[in-house]
MIDOVEX-49296 format. One record per residue (C-alpha): residue in one letter; y, x, z. Coordinates in steps of 0.25 Angstrom, whole numbers, plus 5000, padded with zeros to 4 digits. Each point is the difference from the previous one (the first is absolute). Layout:
MIDOVEX-49296
[pt 'A' [Y X Z]] ...
//
This chain:
MIDOVEX-49296
[pt 'M' [4979 5617 6092]] [pt 'P' [5011 4988 5000]] [pt 'V' [5003 4994 4987]] [pt 'N' [5015 4996 4998]] [pt 'E' [5003 4984 5000]] [pt 'Q' [5009 5000 4989]] [pt 'I' [4989 5007 4991]] [pt 'T' [4988 4990 5003]] [pt 'D' [5010 4988 4999]] [pt 'S' [5004 5005 4987]] [pt 'I' [4985 5002 4995]] [pt 'T' [4998 4986 5004]] [pt 'Q' [5011 4993 4992]] [pt 'V' [4996 5009 4988]] [pt 'S' [4986 4994 5002]] [pt 'T' [5005 4986 5004]] [pt 'S' [5006 5001 4986]] [pt 'T' [4990 5005 4992]] [pt 'I' [4991 4989 5004]] [pt 'G' [5010 4989 4999]] [pt 'G' [5004 5003 4986]] [pt 'T' [4984 5003 4994]] [pt 'P' [4999 4986 4996]] [pt 'A' [5012 4999 4994]] [pt 'Q' [4997 5012 4992]] [pt 'A' [4986 4995 4997]] [pt 'M' [5005 4987 4993]] [pt 'A' [5010 5008 4992]] [pt 'N' [4990 5008 4995]] [pt 'L' [4991 4989 4996]] [pt 'L' [5013 4991 4994]] [pt 'M' [5005 5012 4990]] [pt 'P' [4988 5002 4992]] [pt 'T' [4999 4985 4999]] [pt 'S' [5013 4997 4996]] [pt 'Q' [4998 5013 4990]] [pt 'A' [4986 4991 4995]] [pt 'L' [5008 4988 4998]] [pt 'S' [5011 5005 4993]] [pt 'T' [4992 5008 4990]] [pt 'A' [4992 4987 4998]] [pt 'A' [5012 4993 4997]] [pt 'L' [5004 5010 4990]] [pt 'N' [4987 5000 4993]] [pt 'A' [5000 4986 4999]] [pt 'S' [5014 5000 4994]] [pt 'A' [4996 5010 4990]] [pt 'A' [4987 4993 4995]] [pt 'Q' [5010 4988 4999]] [pt 'Q' [5008 5006 4991]] [pt 'Q' [4988 5006 4992]] [pt 'A' [4995 4986 4999]] [pt 'Q' [5013 4995 4995]] [pt 'T' [5000 5012 4988]] [pt 'T' [4986 4995 4996]] [pt 'M' [5004 4987 5000]] [pt 'Q' [5013 5001 4992]] [pt 'S' [4993 5008 4989]] [pt 'A' [4988 4989 5000]] [pt 'T' [5010 4990 4997]] [pt 'V' [5007 5009 4990]] [pt 'Q' [4988 5001 4992]] [pt 'G' [4996 4986 5001]] [pt 'I' [5014 4996 4994]] [pt 'N' [5000 5012 4988]] [pt 'S' [4986 4993 4998]] [pt 'L' [5005 4986 4999]] [pt 'M' [5011 5004 4989]] [pt 'A' [4990 5008 4993]] [pt 'I' [4992 4988 4998]] [pt 'G' [5012 4993 4995]] [pt 'T' [5003 5012 4990]] [pt 'A' [4985 4998 4995]] [pt 'V' [5002 4986 4998]] [pt 'V' [5011 5002 4990]] [pt 'G' [4993 5012 4992]] [pt 'R' [4989 4991 4999]] [pt 'G' [5008 4988 4994]] [pt 'A' [5006 5010 4991]] [pt 'E' [4987 5006 4996]] [pt 'S' [4995 4986 4996]] [pt 'I' [5014 4997 4993]] [pt 'L' [5000 5012 4992]] [pt 'E' [4984 4998 4997]] [pt 'E' [5003 4987 4994]] [pt 'G' [5011 5003 4993]] 
//
């Protein structure tokens, strides 16, 4: 039974197109998850940086509060010794 040449030509074109597009599809399948993983890593890095900045700022505030409290404690001791002598 003879096959129409137009049918065989269209099948050949589709097969060639599929074979030609396979490497591009494979690279797209590789690059999409890779780019998503890299963007997630960048997001995690910026979130960690923000958390570290908050921690460092609170440590600085606590240190300054300690320094200010030391001054008050010295004044209190000085006043106490003056009152005891007085």
